[in-house]
Kinemage of the C-alpha trace (Angstrom):
@kinemage 1
@onewidth
@group {chain A} dominant
@subgroup {mainchain}
@vectorlist {calphas} color= white
{ca unk a 1} P -0.189 -0.095 0.063
{ca unk a 2} L 1.401 3.458 -0.484
{ca unk a 3} L 2.269 5.134 2.514
{ca unk a 4} L 2.604 8.911 0.905
{ca unk a 5} L -0.221 10.574 -1.198
{ca unk a 6} L 0.557 10.587 -5.164
{ca unk a 7} L 0.144 13.277 -7.203
{ca unk a 8} L 1.181 13.473 -10.900
{ca unk a 9} L 0.514 10.691 -13.834
{ca unk a 10} L 1.036 7.308 -13.938
{ca unk a 11} L 1.543 5.851 -17.799
{ca unk a 12} L 0.475 2.210 -17.969
{ca unk a 13} L 0.779 0.522 -21.635
{ca unk a 14} L 0.841 -2.760 -22.812
{ca unk a 15} L -0.718 -4.601 -25.410
{ca unk a 16} L -4.021 -6.977 -25.044
{ca unk a 17} L -4.240 -9.415 -22.188
{ca unk a 18} L -1.266 -7.894 -20.230
{ca unk a 19} L -3.371 -7.042 -17.294
{ca unk a 20} L -3.413 -3.301 -17.664
{ca unk a 21} L -6.794 -2.321 -16.936
{ca unk a 22} L -7.365 -4.440 -13.741
{ca unk a 23} L -3.783 -3.499 -12.618
{ca unk a 24} L -4.708 0.501 -13.331
{ca unk a 25} L -8.343 0.060 -11.637
{ca unk a 26} L -6.962 -1.158 -8.802
{ca unk a 27} L -3.949 1.227 -8.604
{ca unk a 28} L -5.920 4.297 -9.256
{ca unk a 29} L -8.331 2.987 -6.552
{ca unk a 30} L -5.152 2.640 -3.579
{ca unk a 31} L -4.046 6.139 -4.608
{ca unk a 32} L -6.762 7.819 -4.730
{ca unk a 33} L -6.098 8.819 -8.554
{ca unk a 34} L -8.576 9.221 -11.695
{ca unk a 35} L -8.200 6.485 -13.964
{ca unk a 36} L -8.507 6.437 -17.583
{ca unk a 37} L -9.278 3.498 -20.082
{ca unk a 38} L -8.168 5.308 -23.359
{ca unk a 39} L -9.152 2.035 -25.050
{ca unk a 40} L -12.904 2.492 -24.196
{ca unk a 41} L -12.207 6.094 -25.941
{ca unk a 42} L -11.573 4.160 -28.753
{ca unk a 43} L -14.105 1.682 -28.844
{ca unk a 44} L -16.526 4.496 -28.318
{ca unk a 45} L -15.846 6.012 -31.265
{ca unk a 46} L -16.220 2.662 -33.264
{ca unk a 47} L -19.481 2.343 -31.885
{ca unk a 48} L -20.406 5.304 -33.295
{ca unk a 49} L -19.167 5.243 -36.456
{ca unk a 50} L -20.759 1.884 -36.710
{ca unk a 51} L -24.295 2.719 -35.954
{ca unk a 52} L -23.646 5.570 -38.529
{ca unk a 53} L -22.846 3.026 -41.485
{ca unk a 54} L -20.115 5.598 -42.868
{ca unk a 55} L -17.360 3.905 -44.569
{ca unk a 56} L -14.109 3.281 -42.157
{ca unk a 57} L -12.299 4.510 -44.902
{ca unk a 58} L -14.024 7.787 -45.244
{ca unk a 59} L -11.803 9.919 -42.625
{ca unk a 60} L -13.812 13.067 -43.688
{ca unk a 61} L -16.871 11.751 -42.751
{ca unk a 62} L -15.967 9.946 -39.704
{ca unk a 63} L -14.651 13.162 -38.137
{ca unk a 64} L -18.254 14.696 -38.734
{ca unk a 65} L -19.895 11.782 -36.733
{ca unk a 66} L -17.144 11.570 -34.007
{ca unk a 67} L -17.428 15.555 -33.351
{ca unk a 68} L -21.343 15.284 -33.735
{ca unk a 69} L -21.730 13.074 -31.111
{ca unk a 70} L -21.951 13.428 -27.226
{ca unk a 71} L -19.148 10.908 -25.912
{ca unk a 72} L -18.394 11.000 -21.672
{ca unk a 73} L -16.101 8.866 -20.222
{ca unk a 74} L -16.171 8.542 -16.169
{ca unk a 75} L -12.762 8.238 -14.711
{ca unk a 76} L -13.524 7.424 -10.828
{ca unk a 77} L -11.672 3.998 -10.755
{ca unk a 78} L -15.067 3.024 -9.470
{ca unk a 79} L -17.542 4.289 -11.890
{ca unk a 80} L -15.357 4.237 -15.169
{ca unk a 81} L -18.427 4.471 -17.495
{ca unk a 82} L -18.527 4.890 -21.517
{ca unk a 83} L -21.714 7.133 -22.280
{ca unk a 84} L -22.598 8.256 -26.334
{ca unk a 85} L -25.243 10.801 -26.488
{ca unk a 86} L -26.182 10.301 -22.569
{ca unk a 87} L -26.868 6.396 -22.986
{ca unk a 88} L -24.085 4.232 -21.231
{ca unk a 89} L -22.795 1.707 -23.729
{ca unk a 90} L -20.317 -0.007 -21.613
{ca unk a 91} L -21.726 -3.532 -22.646
{ca unk a 92} L -21.511 -2.660 -26.673
{ca unk a 93} L -18.084 -1.564 -26.948
{ca unk a 94} L -16.788 -5.209 -25.369
{ca unk a 95} L -19.095 -6.936 -28.318
{ca unk a 96} L -16.947 -8.691 -30.527
{ca unk a 97} L -18.296 -6.139 -34.078
{ca unk a 98} L -16.703 -3.259 -32.098
{ca unk a 99} L -13.293 -5.537 -31.145
{ca unk a 100} L -12.915 -6.599 -35.163
{ca unk a 101} L -13.578 -3.214 -36.429
{ca unk a 102} L -11.761 -0.895 -33.842
{ca unk a 103} L -8.218 -1.211 -35.037
{ca unk a 104} L -9.818 0.624 -38.595
{ca unk a 105} L -11.149 3.420 -37.234
{ca unk a 106} L -8.780 3.985 -34.310
{ca unk a 107} L -6.448 3.830 -37.114
{ca unk a 108} L -7.583 6.814 -38.894
{ca unk a 109} L -4.877 9.742 -38.086
{ca unk a 110} L -7.479 12.682 -37.391
{ca unk a 111} L -9.354 10.184 -35.254
{ca unk a 112} L -6.320 9.740 -33.090
{ca unk a 113} L -6.134 13.090 -33.265
{ca unk a 114} L -8.657 14.024 -31.628
{ca unk a 115} L -9.067 11.675 -29.099
{ca unk a 116} L -5.407 12.326 -28.131
{ca unk a 117} L -6.262 15.836 -27.297
{ca unk a 118} L -9.358 14.399 -25.467
{ca unk a 119} L -7.307 12.492 -23.600
{ca unk a 120} L -4.355 15.199 -22.788
{ca unk a 121} L -7.220 17.872 -21.632
{ca unk a 122} L -8.473 14.803 -18.958
{ca unk a 123} L -5.319 14.476 -18.024
{ca unk a 124} L -4.680 17.924 -17.384
{ca unk a 125} L -7.694 18.705 -15.503
{ca unk a 126} L -6.561 15.429 -12.672
{ca unk a 127} L -4.427 15.786 -9.896
{ca unk a 128} L -3.709 12.579 -10.072
{ca unk a 129} L -4.316 10.015 -12.441
{ca unk a 130} L -3.568 6.417 -13.845
{ca unk a 131} L -3.817 6.475 -17.685
{ca unk a 132} L -3.816 3.097 -19.676
{ca unk a 133} L -3.347 2.157 -22.996
{ca unk a 134} L -0.782 1.193 -26.203
{ca unk a 135} L 1.006 4.736 -26.631
{ca unk a 136} L 0.634 6.374 -23.302
{ca unk a 137} L 3.925 7.026 -22.220
{ca unk a 138} L 5.542 7.759 -25.672
{ca unk a 139} L 2.414 9.820 -27.365
{ca unk a 140} L -0.172 11.046 -24.895
{ca unk a 141} L 2.004 11.586 -21.685
{ca unk a 142} L 5.352 11.610 -22.441
{ca unk a 143} L 5.885 13.698 -19.157
{ca unk a 144} L 4.523 10.865 -16.785
{ca unk a 145} L 5.906 10.799 -13.293
{ca unk a 146} L 6.247 6.608 -13.605
{ca unk a 147} L 5.634 4.951 -17.339
{ca unk a 148} L 4.742 1.398 -16.973
{ca unk a 149} L 4.815 -1.519 -19.651
{ca unk a 150} L 3.077 -4.672 -19.185
{ca unk a 151} L 3.421 -7.716 -20.565
{ca unk a 152} L 2.746 -11.321 -20.978
{ca unk a 153} L 3.583 -14.631 -23.141
{ca unk a 154} L 1.105 -14.562 -25.409
{ca unk a 155} L -0.092 -17.800 -24.680
{ca unk a 156} L -1.433 -16.515 -20.868
{ca unk a 157} L -2.900 -13.440 -22.457
{ca unk a 158} L -4.554 -15.160 -24.536
{ca unk a 159} L -5.919 -17.088 -21.638
{ca unk a 160} L -6.620 -14.418 -19.608
{ca unk a 161} L -9.097 -12.978 -22.489
{ca unk a 162} L -10.763 -15.805 -23.247
{ca unk a 163} L -11.867 -15.797 -19.586
{ca unk a 164} L -13.302 -12.668 -19.976
{ca unk a 165} L -14.771 -12.679 -23.656
{ca unk a 166} L -16.096 -16.138 -23.270
{ca unk a 167} L -14.335 -17.363 -26.320
{ca unk a 168} L -12.054 -20.274 -27.081
{ca unk a 169} L -8.322 -19.844 -26.032
{ca unk a 170} L -7.229 -20.339 -30.074
{ca unk a 171} L -9.787 -17.711 -30.988
{ca unk a 172} L -8.701 -15.527 -28.850
{ca unk a 173} L -5.011 -15.994 -29.624
{ca unk a 174} L -6.053 -15.353 -33.217
{ca unk a 175} L -7.862 -12.128 -32.213
{ca unk a 176} L -5.354 -10.891 -30.297
{ca unk a 177} L -2.678 -11.471 -33.078
{ca unk a 178} L -4.774 -9.804 -35.748
{ca unk a 179} L -5.367 -6.960 -33.526
{ca unk a 180} L -1.968 -6.344 -32.571
{ca unk a 181} L -0.833 -6.622 -35.907
{ca unk a 182} L -3.606 -3.824 -37.179
{ca unk a 183} L -2.720 -1.714 -34.191
{ca unk a 184} L 1.172 -1.566 -34.933
{ca unk a 185} L 0.621 0.487 -38.032
{ca unk a 186} L -0.478 3.478 -35.548
{ca unk a 187} L 0.748 2.005 -32.395
{ca unk a 188} L 3.883 -0.182 -30.744
{ca unk a 189} L 1.924 -2.570 -28.914
{ca unk a 190} L 5.414 -4.784 -28.044
{ca unk a 191} L 7.583 -1.851 -27.611
{ca unk a 192} L 8.208 -0.077 -23.950
{ca unk a 193} L 8.312 3.479 -24.456
{ca unk a 194} L 11.652 5.149 -23.143
{ca unk a 195} L 11.985 5.506 -19.741
{ca unk a 196} L 9.062 2.591 -19.044
{ca unk a 197} L 9.643 -0.242 -16.592
{ca unk a 198} L 8.852 -3.259 -18.349
{ca unk a 199} L 6.456 -5.668 -16.138
{ca unk a 200} L 5.991 -9.043 -17.005
{ca unk a 201} L 3.152 -10.193 -15.381
{ca unk a 202} L 2.603 -13.844 -17.231
{ca unk a 203} L 3.257 -15.657 -13.412
{ca unk a 204} L 2.058 -12.724 -11.255
{ca unk a 205} L -1.236 -12.118 -9.610
{ca unk a 206} L -2.802 -8.752 -9.732
{ca unk a 207} L -1.939 -8.543 -6.013
{ca unk a 208} L 2.161 -9.159 -6.735
{ca unk a 209} L 1.766 -7.117 -9.623
{ca unk a 210} L 0.618 -4.295 -7.091
{ca unk a 211} L 3.298 -4.880 -4.813
{ca unk a 212} L 5.603 -4.214 -7.857
{ca unk a 213} L 4.543 -0.965 -8.708
{ca unk a 214} L 4.469 0.453 -5.318
{ca unk a 215} L 7.918 -0.408 -5.146
{ca unk a 216} L 8.451 1.928 -8.065
{ca unk a 217} L 6.571 4.487 -6.718
{ca unk a 218} L 8.747 4.510 -3.425
{ca unk a 219} L 11.733 4.521 -5.435
{ca unk a 220} L 10.244 7.445 -7.343
{ca unk a 221} L 9.343 9.046 -4.198
{ca unk a 222} L 12.808 8.414 -2.765
{ca unk a 223} L 14.850 9.503 -5.553
């Protein structure tokens, strides 16, 4: 457990299934910090685009949809909601259809620029925040006080994710590989940002990962 108050930004990057969401939410709770899931933001935009029926390659029309839609993202670790035009879409954005299309929509440069600005605005408004995603430490918040890159063996990542989505492990592993390949066109899902501490979570449970992160925070405070 932390022994001193935390003010600042913690950036947690890593590929799907590495433990980012669970670790980020719990860490934010323990620190009394806000918690931003940037992946949910890209999923929400993807859902809005899918509902509009526009082509995923039509950047101009996609941006009209994005700019004409009201998005809300809760940052309390115990209430990280996602809303589109005042309607909660937490279940919909985690569905298989959104998962299949999120890489294409998030790969549109204008979408990334729009969301990165929004993410930075949310970060700037918080005195303490844990931010999770795939390019946080290098692109969104390169000035973060602590940068962490979570990773895990591909088989373990697939096992964890299949437990969440109910799909068989082989199907989940193939889907993770597909997303990693697609996302690598715009982010670096398998590369830690400069200055980030790499934590392999393959053989660590949540409590053990948190212990590592608290030790890193203590080292930072004592530096």
